[in-house]
N, C-alpha and C positions, 0 to 999 in steps of 0.2 A: 565414415561417419554416416549416421542415418539422416534422413531428410530433416528431421527435427530432433536435436539433442534432448529437448524437454520430454520427448516421448520414447527415447531409446532406453534399452536395458542398461547400457554402460553409463550414460550421462543423466538419465532421468532423475536419479536421486539428488542431483546437484541443482537441477533447474525446475523442480516442481515437487508436488506431493502426490502420493497415490490417491488420496481422497479427492483432490481436485481433478486429477486426470480421469477418475471414474465419473465425476459429474459431467465432464465435457468430452467423454468418449463417444464414439459413434453409437455404441449400444445405449449409453445414457441419453443421447439426443433422440434416438428412435423411440425409446421408452417414453420420454416426455411427450413426443408427438402423439403417441398412442394414448397417453393419458388425456391429452387435450381432446382428441377425437371421442374418447369414451365420455368425458365430461359433457361435451357438446350433445352427444346422443341422450344422456340422462336429462339434461335441461330441456331439450326439445320434446322428449317424451312427457315430461311434467306439464309442458305447455300445450300438449295435444297435437304437436306437429308430426311426430313419428310414433309408431306403436310402442308401448312399454316393453313388450317382449323383445323387440328389435334392440332397444337400448340395453336391456339386460344381456343379450347375446353379445353385443358389441363390447360392453364393459368386461365381460368374462374373457373375451378373446384378446383384449388389449394388453398383451404381454409380449415383450420383445422376443421371447422364446418361441412364440407362435408365428413369427414371420421370418423370412430369409433375408439376411443382410446382403448376401451375394446377389440375390434377385433384385433387391432395391438398388444396389449399386449399379448393376447392369442397366436398369431402366433409367437411373439418374444420368448416366453417361449419354443416353440417347435423348431423354426429355429435357434435361438440364436441372431438374428438381426431383427430390426424393418422394414427394407426397403422392404422386400418381400411383407409383408402385406400392406405397404404404397403404393407400386406401384399398387397392385391389387385394393385397395380402390380408388386411384386416377383415375385409368382406368375406373372403374365403374362410378365414378362421372363425368368423361369426356364424357363417353358414345360413342356409335357408333364405327366408324373406328379408332377414336383417341386412343382407348385402346391399339391398336397394337404398338403405337409409344411412349408410356410413358417409360422413363428410357433408351432411345435408345443409345446403346454404352457405357453406364455407368456401374459402379459396386457399391455395397453397400457402401464401404468406401468413394468413391467419394462424395456421397450424404451426408453421415454423417459428414465427415471432413469439407466439404464446409459449411454445416449448422453450425457446431461448430465455424467456422471462422466468420460467420455472427453474431452468439451470442457474440463472443468475441468483435466484433466491437461495438455492443451496450453496452456490459459490460464495455469496456474501456472508452466509452463516459461518462458513469455514474461515473466511477472512477475519470476521469479527472475533472468533474464538482465539485465533493466533494473535490478533491485535491486543486483545485483553491480556494475554500472557505476557506480551512485550511491555505493556503499560505497567503491569504488576512488577515485573522484573526491574524496569528502569526506576520505578518509584522506590523500590527497596534499595537500589544503588544510590539514589539521591539521598535517602534517609541516612544510609550507612556512611556516606562520604560528604556530609554537609559541611564538615570542617577539615576535610583533607585538602590542604592548600596546594595549588599548583600554578604553573604559568598559564595565563591566558595569552593566546597568540593571534596576531593580525598580520596578514601578508607573510605567514609562516615564520614570523619573528616574535619573540617574547614582547608582550605589550604591558599588561597589568596582571597582578595576581587574581586568581579566581579560586574556586574549589571544584573538585571533581563532582561533588554533589550538584553544584550549579550547572556544570556542563551536562550532566544527566537530565536535569530539569529542563534545560533548553532543548535537548533531544526529545524529551517526553511531551512537552507542551503541544506541539502540532499533532502528535498522535492522539492526544485527548480530543483535540478538535476533530480529527478524523472519525473518532467514535460518534460524535454528534452528526457529522456529515453522513455517516453510514445510515443512521436512523432517518435522516432527511431524504436521502436518495431512495430508500426503500419506498417511502410514501409516493414518490413520483414514478419510479422506474418499474415497480412491481405492479404493472397494469396490463390487463388482458388486451390482446389485439384481435378484433373480430369485425370485419367489414365487408366480406364478400368481394366481388370482382373489383369494384372501385370505391368501396366504403359505404355505399348506400343501403346495402342489405335488402335490395329490392326483391331478391328471390324469396324472402321470408314474409312478404306482404307487410302487414301491420305489426308483426311480432318481432321485428329485428332488434329493437331496443330491449325488449324483454329477454330475448335470447342472450344478448350481450351482457346484461346485468346478471342473468342467471349463470352464465358461464364464468363470469368473474367470481361470483360467490362460490360456485362449485370448486373452483381452483384456488380459492383463498387469495384472490387478487383484487385490485381496484378496477373499476369500470371507467374508461375515459369518456370525456364529453364528445370527443370526435375520434374517428379512427386515426392511428398514428403510423400506418404502414409506410408513409413517405415523410413523416416528421420524426427524425431519429434522435432528437435531443435526449430521450430517456436512456437509450443504450450508450450514447456518447457521454452522458454525465457519469454513468457507472465507470466506463473506461477511463475517463479523465480523473475520477476520484482515485482509482487504482494507480494511475500514473503519478498523482501527487503523493500517495502513500509510499510508493516505491522511491520517489525522490527523497522523502524524509528518511527512509531507511538507508538510502545511499549516502546521505549526509553523515549518519551515524557510522556507517562502514568506513567512510573516508577518514573521519577523525580517528577511529580505532587503528586503521592501518598506519596513520602518521604517528600515533602514540607508540605503536609497536616497533617502529624503526630501531635498529640496534643502537643508534646514536641518541635515541630518546629513551626508549625502554620503560615507559611509565604505565602502560596498561597492555594486557595481552588477552588474546582469545583463549577460551577454555581449552585445555590440552588433554589429549588422550594419546596413547602410544601409536605412533605412525601417522597421526593426523598432521597434515601440512608438511609432510616429509619430502625430501628431495631424493632423486634416484642416484645422486652423486655426492651430495654434501650431508653427512650424517647429523650435523648440528642444526639443520634448518627446521624451523617451526613456522611455516608460512601462514599468513592470516587468511585461511581458506574461506571461512564464512563471509568475511568482508568482501573478498574478491568475487564471490558468487552472488552476493547481494548486489554489487555494482553491475555485474554482467546481466543479471535478470532485470534490474531497473533499466538498463540501457535498451534491453530488448523490448520492454513495455513502452518506453518512451519512443521507440521507433515505430511501434504499432498504433499508438493513440492517434497520430496524424491520419492514418488510414480511416479510422472511425470518423474523424472530423471531416475529411474530404468526402466521405460517403453521405454527408448530409445534403448535398446538392443532388436531389433526386428529381427525376423528370415526371411531370404530370401526376397521374394516379397510380403508377407502378414503375419502379426504377429499372433501367436497362444497364445494369452493371454496378452502380454504387452499393446497392444492397448486398449483392453477392460478395463484394470485397470485404464486407463485415465478417463473413464466415471465416476468412483467413485470419482475421485479427483477434476477434473477441475470445475464442477459446484459449489462444496463446497468452493473451493478456492476463486471464485468470490463472492459468497454470504457472506462468513465470512469477506473478505476484505471490502465489502460494509458495514457490521456491524461495523467494526473497524473505517472506515471513518466517519460514521454517528456520533459515539460517539466522535471522534476527532474534528469534526466540532463544536459540542456543547461545548466541553472542551476549545478549542482554542479561541472561540469567547466570552465565558462567564467567563473565568478564573478571579477569584478575587484575588488581590494581596494586602497583608498587608505590605506596605512599611515601616511603623514604626517598625513592628516586625522584618523585615529584618535588619533594622539599629540597633536595640537593640541586635540582634543576633551577630553582629560583636564585641560586647563588652564581649561576653562570653569567658570563658577560659583566663581571665586576659589579653585580647588584644593580644594573641599570634599570631593571624592571620597576624600581621604586622611584624613578626620576619624577614622575607626575606627582606622586605624593609629596615629595619635597617641594616641587615647584608650586603646588597649590597652597602649601603651608607658608612658603615664602611670599607668595602673592598677597597674602593678607597683610604683610608688612610693607612691601615696596611696590605693589601693583603687579598685575598679571604679565604685562609685556616685559618689564624689567626682570621679573622672576624667571620667566621662560628663557630669556637671553642668558641669565647667569647660570641656570642649571644646565642649559644646553652646552655652554662652554665647559662646564665642569664635566659633563658626559664625554665631550671630545677629549679632554685631557685624560680621563679615566681609561678610555679606549686606547689612546696613544701610549700611555704609560703602563697600561695593564695593571691598574691599581683599583681597589674597591672605590666605588663612587663616594661612600661615606668618608673615606680618608681624604679624598680630594676636596670634598665640600668643607671638611673641618679645617682646611688651610685657606679657604676662599674668603677674602675680605668682604665680599658682597653678602656672605652668608653668616659668618661668625658673630656679627653684632646681634643677631637675632636667635641663633640656635647654637648651643654648645654641643660637645661630642655626645653627651647622654641623650639630648633631645634628637640629634640626628640619628642615632642608633634606633631610637624609638620610632622615628619616622620611617626608617628603612626596614622595619619589620613587616613582611608581607601579610601576616595575619591581622595587622592593624588597618589594612586598606582593602577591605573586601566589599565595602559599599552594601548594595542591596542583595548580595548573594543569598543570604538566608531568607530574606523576604520573597525572592523569586521562588526558591525551593518550596517554601510554605504555601504560596499561592498555587503553584502547579500541583503540589501533592493534594491540596484540598480539592482541586478540580478532578484530579485523577481518581479520587475516592468518592466523588460526589454521586456517581451513577454506577450501577452495576451493568451487566451485559444487556445488550439491546434485546427487547422482546420481539417476538414475531419470527 
């Protein structure tokens, strides 16, 4: 197995997406650093800090094809950072007097952090697109199955009837919240970092703030009120948001896997020939999408703490914590992309066996309707007495393996208040769905209230 399955030829399609891998590839990162250097040169030329011809030459040379990744890699192993070699390579590519003005007034972390922000912007756009697809698919499932009655389960046991549309709405609601969180995190996280050696920009004299604001505008980013090179909450917030998103996707995957069990068989992942097959058992259709959503989510959840622990940075430049972010952040984005890809396929192609769901409500002697009977009886004799009476009836139904309705119809504590017809009516799962349709309607209204995030 390769060092990272998410990057491998064999496993990469399961743990990430090609688009996200391209954003966080080394070529992608080097190109983003070059774009920051070029933008810096253009801004400084406009402010009269460097010659306009130098800025033009630097901009024209700022293409990853013009530098040697092997050379940058060799230098990085020695220096510890890639920017020294990058600046030299960009200067050579720009040529002439322009070489003197590459990286003017900047420091390594300015370039690397701002490049990371540009990567995050592209990565979040990819996340948003797949999130919108999942939201649309789950909304359609909720609409389609708003009256598909099934067992709601607590502690893995049947509890009360719900509908599958309600279950989809519960899955959907936090994803709609994440749409809002994505918009909010962009405002805070997509912020340029430019501070020079310790954040004071002393090397630029009185033009430091003008360069910072100009660089932010040139890159389409926000300008911070203070340098954030040792204040990492922006990147940590992004990582944490992706961790929460993966957690919600993992909840959906867990539910689907449980519904897919042979003994339940109420919902299934979309099937295509060979998918989820076994090397020995021809009948198998394993829930592959759900499995890899869970695997990717666990990977992300293992990496988010690295980002959190890296917030304890020493003085005005960190000795170690910052570097540990490089290990975590690209993988967090790539694994999140993998989870999203599987979730899109799952949500849009989920197969529901409504008849099996309805038959499942009749399991366990109809005990799922015990609360409905208890609450109706409580209006006649009080809650405690009703709870005791129905609980005893449930015990007899389990022991005798008889339908709860039959046992209740023979119970002297019940028959003075409800005849057989009334008990049958109380035992209808479709009559005890409470706020299921209200939940669906409210969540669908929110899901459709906003289109894709701008920016």
